[in-house]
N, C-alpha and C positions, 0 to 999 in steps of 0.2 A: 504494500499499499504505499502511496506517495506521502510526502509531508502534509499536504492539504488535507488528505484522509485522517492522518494522525491528529491532526489540530481539531478538526471536526468532531472525532472521537472523544478527545480530551473535553471540548467544550460541552458536548452532550453529557457527559459523566458529570462534570460540574454543575450543570443544569440540574440534573437530577438530584445531586448531592445537596445544593442550595435549597431547592424546593422540599426535600423531604426531611431534612435536618433541622432547619430553623423556619418551620411553618407559621410561628408566632410572631415572626418579625417580616418574613418574606412575602410579599403580596402576589408577585408574579415573576417568572424567569422566562426569558426569550434570547434566541440567538439572532442578533440584530448587526446588519452591517459588518458581518465577519467577527463578531466578539459576542461575548455572553453579557447579558444587561439582567442585573438582579434589581427588582423593584421592591423598595422597602417600606414598612408601615408609615414611616414619617415623612413618605413622598421623596426621599433621597434615593439614589441608586448607586450600584457598584457595576463597573465595567471591566471585565476580564479580557484582555487581549493577548493573544499569542500570535506571534509573527508566522506568517507562512512562507516567507522567503529567507529570513536570517535565523539561522539555528539558535535555539534557546533565548530568544529576544521576547520579552513580556512586560506587560504592565497591568496593574490592577489599581483601579481608580475609583475612589469613593466620592462622589460629587454630592456636597451639602450646601452650596452656595444658597440657595433659597431659604435654608433654615438659620445659618449663623455666618455664611460668607466663606465658609471652609472648603478646602479639598484635601484629601489625603491621597497620595499615590506611591505605590512601591512599583520601582521598575529597573531596569538596568539598561536604558539607553545611555551610551557612553559620552556624555557631555564633558568636554574638556575642562570646564569650570568646576567639576566635581571630582577631579582627577586626585586631590587631596584626602578624599575619603578614603579610610582604610579598605571599606567593603567595595570600592569602585570596580567595575561599574554599577553595581547594585546599591541603590540609595532610596531614601524615604523622604517624600515631599510632606511635610507635616504643617497642614492648615491652608497653606497656599503654596504656589510654584515656586517662589523664592527661598523659602526655609527647607533646606535639604540637610538631611541627617543621615547618620550611617543607616544601612539597611537594617531592618528588624530580620530576625530568623523566621523561618516557616513556624516554628514552635510558638513564639511571641505572637505572629499574626494570628494563628488558630486560637490562642488564648484571648486576644483581643476581640475576634469575631464572636466568640462565645458569649464574651460580656455585653455585645449589644442587645 
């Protein structure tokens, strides 16, 4: 199976996971514009994007601008400005696009998602 098929399979598994594991906060889940979109009860949403062209490139973006003006994004786009971060290219945008911190680990991400 090609790279596209693998990404589609992963997104579908994540769709089922989000819908089944967090029904109290997940309103809807769909694959739109080649990414997984998870709609939450507070009317915010989380996008999960996996590159079909670049191996291992990803972004998880939680958009809350309408609630409190914030976004949270965990990604590995290799922006030169972030080269000083020890986890480069993996990094975490905390609150807005300009505040970039060390990437959180998958374990920490799971813990934070469970607290939602």
